[in-house]
C-alpha positions in Angstrom: 0.0 0.0 0.0 1.3 3.4 -0.9 2.0 5.7 2.0 1.3 9.5 2.1 5.1 10.0 2.1 5.5 7.9 -1.1 2.6 9.8 -2.8 4.3 13.1 -1.8 7.6 12.0 -3.3 6.0 10.7 -6.5 4.0 14.0 -6.9 7.2 16.0 -6.5 8.9 13.7 -9.1 6.0 14.3 -11.5 6.9 18.0 -11.5 10.7 17.8 -11.3 11.3 14.3 -12.8 14.6 13.9 -11.0 15.6 14.6 -7.4 18.9 14.2 -5.4 19.0 12.5 -2.1 19.4 15.8 -0.2 16.1 17.1 -1.7 14.3 13.9 -0.5 15.7 14.2 3.0 14.7 17.9 3.0 11.1 16.5 2.5 11.7 14.6 5.8 12.1 11.3 3.9 14.6 9.0 5.6 17.2 7.0 3.8 15.4 3.8 4.9 12.2 5.2 3.4 14.0 6.0 0.1 15.4 2.4 0.0 12.0 1.0 0.6 10.4 3.2 -2.2 13.1 2.0 -4.6 12.6 -1.7 -3.6 8.8 -1.3 -4.1 9.3 0.4 -7.5 7.7 3.7 -6.3 10.8 5.6 -7.4 13.7 4.8 -9.7 17.2 4.8 -8.4 19.6 6.2 -11.0 22.7 5.8 -8.8 25.1 8.4 -7.5 22.4 10.0 -5.3 19.8 10.6 -8.0 16.2 9.3 -8.1 13.6 9.6 -10.8 9.9 9.1 -11.5 9.3 5.4 -12.1 7.8 6.0 -15.5 11.0 7.6 -17.0 13.4 5.6 -19.0 16.7 5.4 -17.0 18.8 6.9 -19.8 16.4 9.8 -20.2 16.3 10.4 -16.5 20.1 10.3 -16.3 20.4 12.9 -19.1 17.9 15.1 -17.3 19.7 14.7 -14.0 23.0 15.6 -15.5 21.7 18.6 -17.4 19.8 19.9 -14.4 22.5 19.5 -11.7 25.6 20.2 -13.8 24.5 23.1 -16.0 28.1 24.3 -16.6 28.7 21.1 -18.6 27.9 20.3 -22.2 26.5 16.9 -23.1 28.9 15.4 -25.6 30.5 12.4 -27.2 28.5 9.2 -27.6 25.7 10.6 -25.4 25.2 13.6 -27.8 25.1 11.2 -30.8 22.4 9.1 -29.2 20.3 12.0 -28.2 20.5 13.5 -31.8 19.6 10.1 -33.2 23.0 9.7 -34.9 23.9 6.6 -33.0 22.3 3.7 -31.1 25.3 2.9 -28.9 24.7 1.8 -25.4 25.4 4.5 -22.9 26.3 3.6 -19.3 27.4 7.0 -18.1 26.5 10.4 -19.5 29.3 12.1 -21.4 29.8 15.7 -20.2 32.4 18.2 -21.4 33.4 20.5 -18.6 36.1 23.3 -18.2 39.6 22.1 -17.7 39.8 23.8 -14.3 36.7 21.9 -13.0 36.3 18.4 -11.8 33.1 16.4 -11.1 33.1 13.2 -9.2 29.9 11.4 -9.9 29.3 7.8 -11.1 26.5 9.0 -13.4 29.0 11.1 -15.5 31.9 10.4 -17.7 33.6 13.7 -17.6 35.8 15.1 -20.4 37.9 18.1 -19.2 38.4 20.3 -22.2 39.6 23.7 -23.1 37.2 26.6 -23.7 38.1 26.7 -27.4 37.0 23.0 -27.8 33.7 23.7 -25.9 32.1 25.3 -29.0 28.9 24.6 -30.8 26.7 23.9 -27.8 23.0 24.6 -28.1 19.9 24.5 -25.8 17.9 21.5 -26.9 14.5 20.3 -25.7 14.7 16.8 -24.6 11.6 15.1 -23.2 10.2 18.5 -22.1 13.4 19.6 -20.4 16.1 22.0 -21.7 19.5 20.5 -21.9 22.9 21.9 -23.0 24.3 19.7 -25.7 26.5 20.0 -28.8 24.7 20.6 -32.1 24.2 17.8 -34.5 27.1 19.1 -36.6 29.4 19.4 -33.6 28.3 15.9 -32.5 29.4 14.6 -35.9 32.9 16.0 -35.1 32.7 14.1 -31.8 32.1 10.9 -33.8 35.1 11.6 -35.9 37.3 12.2 -32.9 36.1 8.9 -31.4 37.2 6.9 -34.5 37.6 8.7 -37.8 37.6 5.4 -39.8 35.1 3.5 -37.6 31.5 2.4 -37.8 30.3 5.0 -35.2 31.4 7.9 -37.4 30.2 6.5 -40.7 26.8 5.5 -39.2 26.5 9.0 -37.7 27.2 10.6 -41.1 24.6 8.4 -42.9 22.0 9.1 -40.2 22.8 12.8 -40.3 22.3 13.0 -44.1 19.1 11.0 -43.9 17.6 13.7 -41.7 17.7 16.4 -44.4 20.0 19.0 -46.0 23.3 19.1 -44.1 24.4 22.4 -42.5 27.8 22.4 -44.2 28.8 25.9 -43.1 28.7 24.8 -39.4 30.7 21.7 -40.2 33.3 23.8 -42.1 33.5 26.1 -39.0 34.2 23.2 -36.6 36.6 21.1 -38.8 39.7 23.4 -38.5 39.3 24.2 -34.8 38.7 20.6 -33.8 41.2 19.1 -36.4 38.5 16.9 -37.9 37.6 16.1 -41.5 33.9 15.8 -41.2 33.0 18.0 -44.2 35.1 15.8 -46.5 33.3 12.7 -45.3 29.8 14.3 -45.6 30.6 15.6 -49.1 31.9 12.2 -50.2 28.9 10.4 -48.8 26.6 12.8 -50.6 28.5 12.2 -53.9 28.2 8.4 -53.4 24.4 8.6 -53.0 
């Protein structure tokens, strides 16, 4: 049977989607009650002190948690590719680019400490009703190139990008020199082959 405390937590999660342990304890919910709610399936434990509404997909909830609680970071790498529909790789931890002088210790995040010049091309993107800070599709293609320029992740991302409409080649041309990638060449070649 659902307690009044459990209902209060679920109601709060319906509004905020993701809460940290400290927010739950501020609601006078004990750690034992949190554990019981997780075991009963009332709330979803994401790990690293984050809890989500039980109806959310764990990946979606993790992205929202990271975007909400680490706003200085930019969702990047494989995570950005998956969110933009350019990859279907399994994501265990959310990739997040953060400034070099910053460090985040959280098991939910795979941090990439990068210079400010490499943290370019980020956009605000609506994801399941929440605003997240993420690299644009074109910048995410550059991430795929940096992962493995001759690999399947990059070529799959290019094919999916082109299937979504006319490429924004001007943006790609802007990122290529600063990131030392050759994405525009690959996109142009793929367009010529089709």
